[in-house]
C-alpha positions as CSV (number, residue, x, y, z in Angstrom):
1,M,0.0,0.0,0.0
2,P,1.3,3.4,-1.0
3,V,2.3,5.9,1.9
4,P,-0.2,9.0,1.8
5,S,1.4,12.2,0.5
6,T,2.4,14.4,3.4
7,V,2.1,17.5,1.0
8,I,-0.9,19.8,2.1
9,L,-0.4,22.5,-0.4
10,E,2.3,24.0,-2.9
11,T,2.9,27.7,-4.1
12,E,5.6,29.1,-6.6
13,R,8.3,28.8,-4.1
14,L,7.0,26.8,-1.1
15,L,5.9,23.3,-0.1
16,L,3.8,23.0,2.7
17,R,3.8,19.3,4.1
18,R,2.9,17.5,7.4
19,L,5.7,17.8,10.0
20,L,7.9,14.8,10.4
21,P,9.8,13.4,13.5
22,D,13.0,14.3,11.3
23,D,12.0,18.1,11.4
24,L,12.8,18.4,15.3
25,D,16.2,19.9,15.0
26,A,15.1,22.5,12.3
27,L,12.0,23.4,14.2
28,F,14.0,23.8,17.3
29,A,16.4,26.1,15.7
30,L,13.4,28.3,14.8
31,Y,11.7,28.0,18.2
32,S,15.0,28.6,20.3
33,D,15.8,32.1,18.6
34,P,14.8,34.9,20.8
35,E,14.1,37.2,17.9
36,I,12.1,34.8,15.6
37,R,10.1,34.2,18.9
38,Q,9.8,37.8,20.3
39,Y,6.0,37.9,19.5
40,F,4.9,34.6,20.9
41,P,3.6,35.0,24.6
42,E,5.6,31.9,25.6
43,G,8.9,33.0,24.1
44,T,11.3,30.5,23.2
45,L,10.9,27.0,23.4
46,T,13.2,24.3,25.0
47,Y,14.1,21.1,22.8
48,A,11.5,19.1,24.9
49,E,8.8,21.6,24.5
50,T,9.4,21.8,20.8
51,K,9.4,17.9,20.6
52,E,6.2,18.1,22.5
53,E,4.6,20.7,19.9
54,L,5.9,18.6,17.0
55,D,4.6,15.4,18.4
56,W,1.2,17.4,18.9
57,F,0.9,18.3,15.2
58,L,2.4,15.1,13.5
59,N,-1.0,14.2,12.1
60,G,-2.7,17.6,12.1
61,H,-4.3,19.1,15.0
62,P,-5.5,16.3,17.4
63,A,-9.2,17.8,17.6
64,H,-9.1,19.1,13.9
65,P,-6.9,16.9,11.7
66,Q,-7.4,18.9,8.7
67,L,-5.8,21.9,10.4
68,G,-2.3,22.1,12.0
69,L,1.0,23.5,11.7
70,W,3.0,22.5,8.5
71,A,6.7,22.2,7.5
72,T,7.3,24.9,5.3
73,I,10.0,23.9,2.5
74,H,11.8,26.3,0.3
75,K,11.4,24.4,-3.1
76,A,14.7,25.9,-4.7
77,T,16.8,24.7,-1.8
78,N,14.7,21.9,-0.2
79,Q,15.4,23.4,3.0
80,F,12.9,23.5,6.0
81,I,12.6,27.3,6.5
82,G,9.4,27.6,8.9
83,R,6.3,26.2,9.9
84,C,2.9,27.6,8.6
85,G,-0.7,26.5,9.0
86,L,-4.1,26.7,10.1
87,L,-5.0,26.8,13.8
88,P,-8.7,26.4,15.6
89,W,-9.1,28.9,18.4
90,E,-12.1,29.5,20.6
91,I,-12.7,33.5,20.9
92,E,-15.7,35.1,22.4
93,G,-17.5,31.8,22.5
94,R,-16.8,31.4,18.6
95,T,-14.5,28.8,16.9
96,E,-12.3,30.8,14.6
97,V,-9.4,29.5,12.3
98,E,-6.2,31.3,12.3
99,V,-3.7,31.6,9.4
100,A,-0.2,31.1,11.2
101,Y,3.1,31.9,9.7
102,L,6.7,31.8,11.1
103,L,9.7,31.8,8.9
104,A,13.6,31.7,9.8
105,K,15.4,35.0,9.7
106,P,17.3,34.5,6.3
107,Y,13.8,34.3,4.5
108,W,12.5,37.4,5.9
109,G,11.7,40.3,3.6
110,Q,11.1,38.1,0.5
111,G,7.5,37.8,0.4
112,L,7.5,34.1,1.3
113,A,5.2,34.8,4.5
114,T,2.7,36.6,2.3
115,E,2.8,33.6,-0.3
116,A,2.4,31.0,2.4
117,A,-0.4,33.0,4.2
118,Q,-2.2,33.6,0.9
119,A,-2.0,29.9,-0.1
120,L,-3.5,29.1,3.5
121,V,-6.3,31.5,2.9
122,D,-7.2,30.1,-0.5
123,Y,-6.9,26.6,0.9
124,G,-8.9,27.4,4.1
125,F,-11.7,28.8,1.8
126,E,-11.8,26.6,-1.3
127,Q,-10.7,23.2,0.2
128,L,-11.7,23.4,3.8
129,H,-14.7,25.8,3.1
130,Y,-14.3,27.8,6.1
131,P,-16.4,31.1,5.9
132,R,-14.0,33.2,7.7
133,L,-10.2,33.3,8.7
134,I,-8.4,35.3,11.1
135,C,-4.8,36.5,12.1
136,M,-3.7,37.4,15.5
137,M,-0.6,39.2,16.5
138,Y,0.6,41.6,18.9
139,P,0.3,45.2,18.1
140,A,4.3,45.6,17.8
141,N,4.4,42.9,15.1
142,Q,4.3,45.1,12.2
143,A,5.6,42.6,9.7
144,S,2.7,40.1,10.7
145,V,0.3,43.2,10.2
146,N,1.7,44.0,7.0
147,V,1.4,40.2,6.0
148,A,-2.3,40.2,7.2
149,K,-3.1,43.3,5.2
150,R,-1.4,42.0,1.9
151,I,-3.6,38.9,2.0
152,G,-6.8,41.1,2.1
153,M,-7.6,40.8,5.9
154,T,-8.8,43.9,7.7
155,F,-8.2,44.9,11.1
156,E,-11.3,43.8,13.2
157,K,-10.3,44.9,16.9
158,A,-7.6,45.0,19.6
159,M,-8.5,42.2,22.2
160,E,-6.8,41.1,25.5
161,D,-6.5,37.7,27.0
162,E,-4.4,36.4,29.8
163,K,-1.1,37.0,28.1
164,G,-1.8,40.5,26.9
165,Q,-3.1,42.6,24.2
166,Y,-3.2,41.4,20.7
167,L,-4.8,42.6,17.2
168,L,-7.4,40.6,15.3
169,Y,-7.5,40.8,11.5
170,S,-10.0,38.9,9.5
171,I,-11.2,38.1,6.1
172,D,-14.5,36.5,5.1
173,K,-14.9,34.1,2.2
174,G,-15.7,35.7,-1.0
175,A,-14.3,39.0,0.3
176,G,-11.4,38.6,-2.0
177,K,-8.1,40.8,-1.9
178,Q,-9.1,44.2,-1.2
179,V,-6.9,47.4,-1.4
180,N,-6.7,48.5,2.3
181,R,-6.7,52.3,2.5
């Protein structure tokens, strides 16, 4: 019996596939970098914490296997350069699906996060049939704000949870990419 493909989606420059146990060292390199993790409430992760997260997402999100964080591979080099995906959240009594993206520093500023995020929006709407997708980020994370705007999301509101203030951006299915003024 053939092994099922681990590829979730592909863009011009990126391949998003299920995480594999062999991705642990590359994922830890991302998660242990304070600059990469500066806008994450939990900060950097230890090797053991990274392995725990990796194990959690090996087969998709445990409660929503069609969702999860996926290895992001740069097709030109076949290198693991990040992890992107779709994550479920419960916000104000409503189930939301977040477009999540995190790339290694050498790949910042090349439009790769936007490319991955746009592919995730398309996948979430066209393949998974979600009516709405969101992005959440700290107010100081201007790079993530810019990505959210580039993929057609608009600012919805500032919110606060036990970890502090964050911004909620959203896009509804059928809204398409809009020019944000």
